[in-house]
DSSP file (Angstrom, degrees, kcal/mol; ACC not computed):
  #  RESIDUE AA STRUCTURE BP1 BP2  ACC     N-H-->O    O-->H-N    N-H-->O    O-->H-N    TCO  KAPPA ALPHA  PHI   PSI    X-CA   Y-CA   Z-CA
    1    1 A M     >        0   0    0      0, 0.0     4,-2.4     0, 0.0     5,-0.2   0.000 360.0 360.0 360.0 -36.4   54.3   -9.1  -26.0
    2    2 A M  H  >  +     0   0    0      1,-0.2     4,-2.3     2,-0.2     5,-0.2   0.895 360.0  49.9 -64.9 -39.0   54.8   -5.7  -24.5
    3    3 A H  H  > S+     0   0    0      2,-0.2     4,-2.7     1,-0.2    -1,-0.2   0.901 110.4  50.8 -64.0 -39.5   51.4   -4.5  -25.9
    4    4 A Q  H  > S+     0   0    0      2,-0.2     4,-2.7     1,-0.2    -2,-0.2   0.910 110.1  48.6 -64.1 -42.3   49.8   -7.6  -24.5
    5    5 A L  H  X S+     0   0    0     -4,-2.4     4,-2.2     2,-0.2    -1,-0.2   0.900 111.9  49.9 -65.0 -40.2   51.3   -6.9  -21.1
    6    6 A L  H  X S+     0   0    0     -4,-2.3     4,-2.1     2,-0.2    -2,-0.2   0.926 112.2  47.3 -63.0 -45.1   50.2   -3.3  -21.2
    7    7 A R  H  X S+     0   0    0     -4,-2.7     4,-2.8     2,-0.2     5,-0.3   0.902 110.2  52.6 -63.6 -40.8   46.6   -4.3  -22.2
    8    8 A F  H  X S+     0   0    0     -4,-2.7     4,-3.1     1,-0.2     5,-0.2   0.915 109.3  51.0 -59.4 -41.7   46.6   -6.9  -19.4
    9    9 A G  H  X S+     0   0    0     -4,-2.2     4,-2.3     2,-0.2    -2,-0.2   0.890 111.1  47.1 -62.9 -40.5   47.6   -4.1  -17.0
   10   10 A I  H  X S+     0   0    0     -4,-2.1     4,-2.0     2,-0.2    -2,-0.2   0.955 118.2  39.7 -67.7 -50.6   44.8   -1.8  -18.2
   11   11 A V  H  X S+     0   0    0     -4,-2.8     4,-2.5     1,-0.2     5,-0.2   0.934 117.8  49.9 -63.7 -45.3   42.1   -4.5  -18.0
   12   12 A G  H  X S+     0   0    0     -4,-3.1     4,-3.0    -5,-0.3    -2,-0.2   0.876 108.5  52.0 -62.7 -39.0   43.5   -5.9  -14.8
   13   13 A T  H  X S+     0   0    0     -4,-2.3     4,-2.7    -5,-0.2    -1,-0.2   0.912 110.4  48.9 -64.2 -42.0   43.7   -2.5  -13.2
   14   14 A G  H  X S+     0   0    0     -4,-2.0     4,-2.3     2,-0.2    -2,-0.2   0.922 114.2  45.3 -61.9 -43.8   40.1   -1.8  -14.0
   15   15 A A  H  X S+     0   0    0     -4,-2.5     4,-2.7     2,-0.2    -2,-0.2   0.902 113.7  49.6 -67.2 -40.7   39.0   -5.2  -12.6
   16   16 A M  H  X S+     0   0    0     -4,-3.0     4,-3.0     2,-0.2     5,-0.2   0.917 111.1  49.4 -64.4 -41.7   41.2   -4.7   -9.5
   17   17 A F  H  X S+     0   0    0     -4,-2.7     4,-2.9     2,-0.2     5,-0.2   0.925 112.3  47.7 -63.3 -43.5   39.7   -1.3   -8.9
   18   18 A L  H  X S+     0   0    0     -4,-2.3     4,-2.5     2,-0.2     5,-0.2   0.936 113.7  47.9 -61.2 -46.4   36.1   -2.7   -9.3
   19   19 A H  H  X S+     0   0    0     -4,-2.7     4,-2.1     1,-0.2    -2,-0.2   0.944 114.7  45.7 -57.0 -51.1   36.9   -5.6   -7.0
   20   20 A W  H  X S+     0   0    0     -4,-3.0     4,-2.6     1,-0.2    -2,-0.2   0.910 112.7  50.2 -61.1 -45.3   38.5   -3.2   -4.4
   21   21 A L  H  X S+     0   0    0     -4,-2.9     4,-2.6     1,-0.2     5,-0.2   0.905 109.0  50.9 -63.6 -43.2   35.6   -0.7   -4.7
   22   22 A V  H  X S+     0   0    0     -4,-2.5     4,-2.6    -5,-0.2    -1,-0.2   0.921 111.4  48.9 -60.6 -43.5   32.9   -3.3   -4.2
   23   23 A V  H  X S+     0   0    0     -4,-2.1     4,-2.8    -5,-0.2     5,-0.3   0.935 111.1  49.8 -61.6 -46.3   34.8   -4.6   -1.1
   24   24 A I  H  X S+     0   0    0     -4,-2.6     4,-2.3     1,-0.2    -2,-0.2   0.928 113.1  46.4 -59.1 -46.5   35.1   -1.1    0.4
   25   25 A I  H  X S+     0   0    0     -4,-2.6     4,-1.4     1,-0.2    -1,-0.2   0.930 114.6  46.5 -63.1 -46.2   31.4   -0.4   -0.2
   26   26 A L  H  <>S+     0   0    0     -4,-2.6     5,-2.5     2,-0.2    -2,-0.2   0.885 112.4  49.1 -67.8 -38.0   30.3   -3.7    1.3
   27   27 A V  H ><5S+     0   0    0     -4,-2.8     3,-2.0     1,-0.2    -1,-0.2   0.904 108.2  54.9 -65.8 -39.4   32.5   -3.4    4.3
   28   28 A H  H 3<5S+     0   0    0     -4,-2.3    -1,-0.2     1,-0.3    -2,-0.2   0.829 104.5  54.7 -59.8 -31.1   31.2    0.1    4.8
   29   29 A L  T 3<5S-     0   0    0     -4,-1.4    -1,-0.3    -5,-0.1    -2,-0.2   0.196 131.2 -97.3 -88.6  16.4   27.7   -1.5    4.9
   30   30 A S  T < 5S+     0   0    0     -3,-2.0     2,-0.3     1,-0.3    -3,-0.2   0.631  76.1 142.8  81.6  18.8   28.9   -3.8    7.7
   31   31 A M      < -     0   0    0     -5,-2.5    -1,-0.3    -8,-0.1    -2,-0.1  -0.672  59.4-102.6 -85.8 146.3   29.8   -6.9    5.7
   32   32 A A    >>  -     0   0    0     -2,-0.3     4,-2.7     1,-0.1     3,-0.5  -0.429  29.1-122.7 -65.0 139.3   32.9   -8.9    6.8
   33   33 A P  H 3> S+     0   0    0      0, 0.0     4,-2.1     0, 0.0    -1,-0.1   0.850 109.6  52.3 -55.1 -39.4   35.9   -8.2    4.5
   34   34 A L  H 3> S+     0   0    0      2,-0.2     4,-1.0     1,-0.2    53,-0.1   0.864 112.9  44.6 -68.5 -33.9   36.4  -11.9    3.6
   35   35 A V  H <> S+     0   0    0     -3,-0.5     4,-1.6     2,-0.2     3,-0.5   0.915 112.8  51.1 -72.2 -44.3   32.8  -12.2    2.5
   36   36 A A  H  X S+     0   0    0     -4,-2.7     4,-2.7     1,-0.2    -2,-0.2   0.846 103.6  60.9 -60.4 -33.9   32.9   -8.9    0.7
   37   37 A N  H  X S+     0   0    0     -4,-2.1     4,-2.2    -5,-0.3    -1,-0.2   0.869 101.4  52.4 -62.3 -38.0   36.0  -10.1   -1.1
   38   38 A V  H  X S+     0   0    0     -4,-1.0     4,-2.1    -3,-0.5    -1,-0.2   0.928 111.9  45.2 -63.0 -45.7   34.1  -13.0   -2.6
   39   39 A I  H  X S+     0   0    0     -4,-1.6     4,-2.3     2,-0.2    -2,-0.2   0.898 111.2  53.1 -67.1 -40.3   31.4  -10.6   -4.0
   40   40 A G  H  X S+     0   0    0     -4,-2.7     4,-2.5     1,-0.2    -1,-0.2   0.905 108.5  51.0 -59.5 -41.8   34.1   -8.2   -5.3
   41   41 A F  H  X S+     0   0    0     -4,-2.2     4,-2.0     2,-0.2    -2,-0.2   0.931 108.9  50.3 -60.5 -47.1   35.8  -11.1   -7.1
   42   42 A I  H  X S+     0   0    0     -4,-2.1     4,-0.8     1,-0.2    -2,-0.2   0.899 112.7  47.0 -61.0 -41.5   32.5  -12.1   -8.8
   43   43 A C  H  X S+     0   0    0     -4,-2.3     4,-0.8     1,-0.2     3,-0.4   0.926 114.7  45.5 -65.4 -44.9   31.8   -8.6   -9.9
   44   44 A A  H  X S+     0   0    0     -4,-2.5     4,-2.5     1,-0.2    -2,-0.2   0.752  97.8  74.2 -72.6 -23.9   35.4   -8.1  -11.3
   45   45 A F  H  X S+     0   0    0     -4,-2.0     4,-3.3     1,-0.2     5,-0.3   0.910  93.7  52.2 -56.3 -45.0   35.4  -11.5  -13.0
   46   46 A Q  H  X S+     0   0    0     -4,-0.8     4,-2.2    -3,-0.4     5,-0.4   0.937 112.0  44.2 -59.6 -49.3   33.1  -10.3  -15.8
   47   47 A L  H  X S+     0   0    0     -4,-0.8     4,-2.2     1,-0.2     5,-0.3   0.919 116.2  48.6 -60.3 -44.1   35.2   -7.2  -16.6
   48   48 A S  H  X S+     0   0    0     -4,-2.5     4,-2.6     2,-0.2     5,-0.3   0.942 112.4  46.2 -63.8 -50.1   38.3   -9.3  -16.5
   49   49 A Y  H  X S+     0   0    0     -4,-3.3     4,-2.9    -5,-0.2     5,-0.3   0.961 117.7  40.5 -60.4 -54.0   37.1  -12.1  -18.7
   50   50 A W  H  X S+     0   0    0     -4,-2.2     4,-2.3    -5,-0.3     5,-0.4   0.896 116.7  49.6 -67.0 -39.2   35.6  -10.0  -21.4
   51   51 A G  H  X>S+     0   0    0     -4,-2.2     4,-2.2    -5,-0.4     5,-1.8   0.926 116.3  41.3 -64.4 -44.4   38.4   -7.5  -21.4
   52   52 A H  I  <>S+     0   0    0     -4,-2.6     5,-2.9    -5,-0.3     6,-0.4   0.899 116.3  49.3 -71.7 -39.6   41.1  -10.1  -21.6
   53   53 A R  I  <5S+     0   0    0     -4,-2.9     6,-3.0    -5,-0.3     7,-0.3   0.944 123.3  29.3 -63.9 -47.7   39.3  -12.3  -24.1
   54   54 A Q  I  <5S+     0   0    0     -4,-2.3     6,-0.2    -5,-0.3    -2,-0.2   0.845 137.4  13.3 -85.1 -34.6   38.5   -9.5  -26.6
   55   55 A W  I  <5S+     0   0    0     -4,-2.2    -3,-0.2    -5,-0.4    -4,-0.1   0.850 122.4  44.5-114.1 -52.4   41.3   -7.1  -26.1
   56   56 A T  I   <S+     0   0    0     -5,-1.8   -48,-0.2     1,-0.2    -4,-0.2   0.960 132.6  15.7 -63.8 -52.6   44.3   -8.4  -24.1
   57   57 A F  S   <S-     0   0    0     -5,-2.9    -1,-0.2    -6,-0.2    -4,-0.1   0.422  89.3-137.3-106.1  -0.6   44.7  -11.8  -25.8
   58   58 A N        +     0   0    0     -6,-0.4     3,-0.4     1,-0.2    -4,-0.2   0.907  44.3 158.1  44.7  55.0   42.5  -11.2  -28.9
   59   59 A A    >   +     0   0    0     -6,-3.0     3,-1.6    -7,-0.3    -1,-0.2   0.084  24.7 120.5 -99.3  22.6   41.0  -14.6  -28.4
   60   60 A G  T 3  S+     0   0    0     -7,-0.3    -1,-0.2     1,-0.3     4,-0.1   0.776  72.5  57.1 -58.4 -27.7   37.8  -14.0  -30.4
   61   61 A A  T 3  S+     0   0    0     -3,-0.4    -1,-0.3     2,-0.1     2,-0.2   0.673  93.6  85.8 -78.2 -16.7   38.6  -16.8  -32.8
   62   62 A L  S <  S-     0   0    0     -3,-1.6     2,-0.1     1,-0.1    61,-0.1  -0.520  97.2 -88.0 -83.4 153.3   38.8  -19.3  -30.0
   63   63 A S     >  -     0   0    0     -2,-0.2     4,-2.6     1,-0.2     5,-0.3  -0.369  26.3-142.4 -60.6 129.7   35.8  -21.1  -28.7
   64   64 A H  H  > S+     0   0    0      1,-0.2     4,-2.9     2,-0.2     5,-0.3   0.895 103.3  56.2 -59.3 -40.1   34.0  -19.1  -25.9
   65   65 A R  H  > S+     0   0    0      1,-0.2     4,-1.9     2,-0.2    -1,-0.2   0.911 110.2  44.3 -59.5 -43.4   33.3  -22.4  -24.2
   66   66 A Q  H  > S+     0   0    0      2,-0.2     4,-2.2     1,-0.2    -2,-0.2   0.948 117.2  42.9 -68.0 -49.7   37.0  -23.3  -24.1
   67   67 A T  H  X S+     0   0    0     -4,-2.6     4,-2.9     2,-0.2     5,-0.2   0.884 114.2  50.9 -68.8 -37.2   38.3  -19.9  -23.0
   68   68 A L  H  X S+     0   0    0     -4,-2.9     4,-2.7    -5,-0.3     5,-0.2   0.949 111.7  46.8 -65.0 -47.7   35.5  -19.4  -20.4
   69   69 A L  H  X S+     0   0    0     -4,-1.9     4,-1.9    -5,-0.3    -2,-0.2   0.920 116.2  45.2 -60.0 -43.9   36.1  -22.7  -18.8
   70   70 A R  H  X S+     0   0    0     -4,-2.2     4,-2.6    50,-0.2    -1,-0.2   0.913 113.8  48.3 -67.0 -42.2   39.9  -22.2  -18.7
   71   71 A F  H  X S+     0   0    0     -4,-2.9     4,-3.3    49,-0.2     5,-0.2   0.872 109.2  53.4 -69.0 -34.9   39.6  -18.6  -17.4
   72   72 A V  H  X S+     0   0    0     -4,-2.7     4,-2.9    -5,-0.2     5,-0.3   0.918 110.4  48.7 -61.3 -42.2   37.2  -19.7  -14.7
   73   73 A T  H  X S+     0   0    0     -4,-1.9     4,-2.2    -5,-0.2    -2,-0.2   0.937 114.5  44.4 -62.0 -47.6   39.8  -22.3  -13.7
   74   74 A V  H  X S+     0   0    0     -4,-2.6     4,-2.7     2,-0.2    -2,-0.2   0.943 116.5  46.6 -60.8 -48.8   42.5  -19.7  -13.7
   75   75 A S  H  X S+     0   0    0     -4,-3.3     4,-2.7     1,-0.2    -2,-0.2   0.901 112.9  47.4 -65.3 -42.7   40.4  -17.2  -11.8
   76   76 A C  H  X S+     0   0    0     -4,-2.9     4,-2.0    -5,-0.2    -1,-0.2   0.896 113.2  49.2 -67.7 -38.3   39.1  -19.6   -9.2
   77   77 A S  H  X S+     0   0    0     -4,-2.2     4,-1.5    -5,-0.3    -2,-0.2   0.942 113.8  46.1 -62.8 -46.5   42.6  -20.9   -8.6
   78   78 A S  H  X S+     0   0    0     -4,-2.7     4,-2.6     1,-0.2    -2,-0.2   0.886 110.5  54.1 -62.6 -38.7   43.9  -17.4   -8.3
   79   79 A F  H  X S+     0   0    0     -4,-2.7     4,-3.3     2,-0.2     5,-0.3   0.857 102.5  56.3 -67.4 -33.7   41.0  -16.4   -6.0
   80   80 A M  H  X S+     0   0    0     -4,-2.0     4,-1.9     2,-0.2    -1,-0.2   0.908 111.4  44.2 -62.8 -39.4   41.8  -19.3   -3.6
   81   81 A I  H  X S+     0   0    0     -4,-1.5     4,-2.8     2,-0.2     5,-0.2   0.919 113.5  52.4 -66.8 -43.4   45.3  -17.9   -3.2
   82   82 A N  H  X S+     0   0    0     -4,-2.6     4,-2.8     1,-0.2    -2,-0.2   0.942 111.1  44.8 -55.2 -53.0   43.8  -14.4   -2.9
   83   83 A E  H  X S+     0   0    0     -4,-3.3     4,-2.5     1,-0.2    -1,-0.2   0.873 114.0  49.8 -66.1 -37.5   41.4  -15.3   -0.2
   84   84 A T  H  X S+     0   0    0     -4,-1.9     4,-2.4    -5,-0.3    -1,-0.2   0.939 113.5  45.3 -65.6 -46.9   44.0  -17.3    1.7
   85   85 A M  H  X S+     0   0    0     -4,-2.8     4,-2.7     2,-0.2     5,-0.2   0.911 113.2  51.1 -61.8 -42.0   46.5  -14.4    1.5
   86   86 A Y  H  X S+     0   0    0     -4,-2.8     4,-2.7    -5,-0.2     5,-0.2   0.922 109.7  49.8 -62.9 -44.9   43.8  -11.9    2.5
   87   87 A F  H  X S+     0   0    0     -4,-2.5     4,-2.7     2,-0.2     5,-0.2   0.937 112.0  48.1 -57.5 -48.0   42.8  -14.0    5.5
   88   88 A V  H  X S+     0   0    0     -4,-2.4     4,-2.8     1,-0.2     5,-0.2   0.922 113.5  46.7 -61.9 -45.0   46.5  -14.3    6.7
   89   89 A L  H  X S+     0   0    0     -4,-2.7     4,-1.1     1,-0.2     6,-0.4   0.903 115.8  45.2 -65.1 -40.4   47.1  -10.5    6.3
   90   90 A L  H  < S+     0   0    0     -4,-2.7    -2,-0.2    -5,-0.2    -1,-0.2   0.880 120.4  40.0 -69.2 -36.9   43.8   -9.6    8.1
   91   91 A R  H  < S+     0   0    0     -4,-2.7    -2,-0.2    -5,-0.2    -3,-0.2   0.872 125.7  29.5 -80.9 -39.0   44.4  -12.1   10.9
   92   92 A Y  H  < S+     0   0    0     -4,-2.8     2,-0.3    -5,-0.2    -3,-0.2   0.352 112.8  54.4-114.0   5.7   48.1  -11.8   11.5
   93   93 A T  S  < S-     0   0    0     -4,-1.1     0, 0.0    -5,-0.2     0, 0.0  -0.867  72.5-127.2-130.3 169.5   49.0   -8.2   10.7
   94   94 A A        +     0   0    0     -2,-0.3    -4,-0.1     2,-0.0     3,-0.1   0.217  63.1 135.7 -96.9  13.0   47.8   -4.8   11.7
   95   95 A L        -     0   0    0     -6,-0.4    -2,-0.1     1,-0.1     2,-0.1  -0.316  63.9-107.8 -63.5 142.8   47.3   -3.8    8.1
   96   96 A D     >  -     0   0    0      1,-0.1     4,-2.6     4,-0.0     5,-0.2  -0.444  30.7-116.9 -63.3 144.3   44.1   -1.9    7.2
   97   97 A Y  H  > S+     0   0    0      1,-0.2     4,-1.8     2,-0.2    -1,-0.1   0.808 113.6  54.4 -58.2 -31.2   41.8   -4.2    5.2
   98   98 A R  H  > S+     0   0    0      2,-0.2     4,-1.9     1,-0.2    -1,-0.2   0.928 110.8  43.4 -69.9 -44.8   42.0   -1.9    2.2
   99   99 A L  H  > S+     0   0    0      2,-0.2     4,-2.3    -3,-0.2    -2,-0.2   0.901 112.1  54.0 -66.6 -41.0   45.8   -1.9    2.0
  100  100 A A  H  X S+     0   0    0     -4,-2.6     4,-2.2     1,-0.2    -1,-0.2   0.900 108.3  50.3 -59.6 -40.5   45.8   -5.7    2.6
  101  101 A L  H  X S+     0   0    0     -4,-1.8     4,-3.0    -5,-0.2     5,-0.2   0.899 107.9  52.2 -66.5 -40.5   43.5   -6.2   -0.3
  102  102 A V  H  X S+     0   0    0     -4,-1.9     4,-2.4     2,-0.2     5,-0.3   0.930 109.8  49.6 -59.8 -45.3   45.7   -4.0   -2.6
  103  103 A I  H  X S+     0   0    0     -4,-2.3     4,-2.0     1,-0.2    -2,-0.2   0.925 113.8  45.8 -59.1 -45.8   48.7   -6.1   -1.7
  104  104 A V  H  X S+     0   0    0     -4,-2.2     4,-2.6     2,-0.2     5,-0.2   0.933 112.1  50.0 -64.5 -47.2   46.8   -9.3   -2.4
  105  105 A L  H  X S+     0   0    0     -4,-3.0     4,-1.4     1,-0.2    -2,-0.2   0.901 112.6  46.6 -62.2 -41.6   45.3   -8.2   -5.7
  106  106 A L  H  X S+     0   0    0     -4,-2.4     4,-0.8    -5,-0.2    -1,-0.2   0.888 113.3  49.2 -68.0 -38.4   48.7   -7.0   -7.1
  107  107 A T  H >X S+     0   0    0     -4,-2.0     4,-0.7    -5,-0.3     3,-0.6   0.927 113.2  45.1 -66.2 -45.3   50.4  -10.2   -6.0
  108  108 A V  H 3X S+     0   0    0     -4,-2.6     4,-2.3     1,-0.2    -1,-0.2   0.746  98.4  73.7 -73.4 -23.3   47.9  -12.5   -7.5
  109  109 A A  H 3X S+     0   0    0     -4,-1.4     4,-2.5    -5,-0.2    -1,-0.2   0.878  92.2  55.0 -58.5 -39.2   47.7  -10.5  -10.8
  110  110 A A  H <X S+     0   0    0     -4,-0.8     4,-2.1    -3,-0.6    -1,-0.2   0.920 109.2  46.5 -62.5 -43.9   51.1  -11.8  -11.9
  111  111 A L  H  X S+     0   0    0     -4,-0.7     4,-2.5     1,-0.2     5,-0.3   0.918 111.3  52.1 -63.3 -43.9   50.0  -15.4  -11.5
  112  112 A T  H  X S+     0   0    0     -4,-2.3     4,-2.4     1,-0.2     5,-0.2   0.903 108.6  51.0 -60.7 -42.4   46.7  -14.7  -13.4
  113  113 A Y  H  X S+     0   0    0     -4,-2.5     4,-2.8     2,-0.2     5,-0.3   0.948 111.3  47.0 -60.5 -49.5   48.6  -13.1  -16.3
  114  114 A L  H  X S+     0   0    0     -4,-2.1     4,-2.5     1,-0.2     5,-0.2   0.926 115.6  44.0 -61.6 -46.3   51.0  -16.0  -16.7
  115  115 A L  H  X>S+     0   0    0     -4,-2.5     5,-1.8     2,-0.2     4,-1.6   0.875 114.9  49.3 -68.2 -36.5   48.2  -18.6  -16.6
  116  116 A S  I  <>S+     0   0    0     -4,-2.4     5,-2.6    -5,-0.3    -2,-0.2   0.927 115.7  43.0 -66.5 -44.5   45.9  -16.6  -18.9
  117  117 A R  I  <5S+     0   0    0     -4,-2.8    -2,-0.2    -5,-0.2    -1,-0.2   0.909 120.7  39.4 -68.5 -43.6   48.7  -16.1  -21.4
  118  118 A Q  I  <5S-     0   0    0     -4,-2.5    -1,-0.2    -5,-0.3    -2,-0.2   0.680 137.7  -2.2 -84.6 -18.1   50.1  -19.6  -21.4
  119  119 A W  I ><5S+     0   0    0     -4,-1.6     3,-0.9    -5,-0.2    -3,-0.2   0.627 118.7  55.3-137.9 -57.0   46.8  -21.6  -21.1
  120  120 A A  I 3 <S+     0   0    0     -5,-1.8   -49,-0.2     1,-0.3   -50,-0.2   0.877 125.6  18.5 -62.3 -42.2   43.4  -19.9  -20.9
  121  121 A F  T 3 <S+     0   0    0     -5,-2.6     2,-0.3    -6,-0.2    -1,-0.3   0.077  90.0 138.6-116.4  22.6   43.6  -17.7  -24.0
  122  122 A R    <   -     0   0    0     -3,-0.9    -4,-0.1    -6,-0.1    -5,-0.1  -0.518  49.4-132.9 -75.3 130.1   46.4  -19.5  -25.8
  123  123 A H              0   0    0     -2,-0.3    -2,-0.1     1,-0.1    -1,-0.1  -0.597 360.0 360.0 -77.1 141.1   46.0  -20.0  -29.6
  124  124 A P              0   0    0      0, 0.0    -1,-0.1     0, 0.0    -2,-0.1   0.509 360.0 360.0 -65.3 360.0   46.7  -23.5  -30.8
């Protein structure tokens, strides 16, 4: 389990960095942070899914159709929490949008790990 958590951290950190970087670039190009956050999520999803499927949870023996559908469900649920938290932090605090996004991404990562481990990539 410790190796799995470490692998989740490595893949998740890469996906979070990609998500964060895409948001920073798009905001720099004058896009609203909440809109940029959606695009960042879509970009990071690919890295996250393939990394967790192949390396973190070693789910290659499971049906791609099953794991993809489940991971999309987990990711979209997590993203709804992400976007809501991000909105609240941007609207009701003086935090810089970059710091607010880091806080949101780290908070939601724990939920994503638990749901991925217990359901999305769970071996029967």
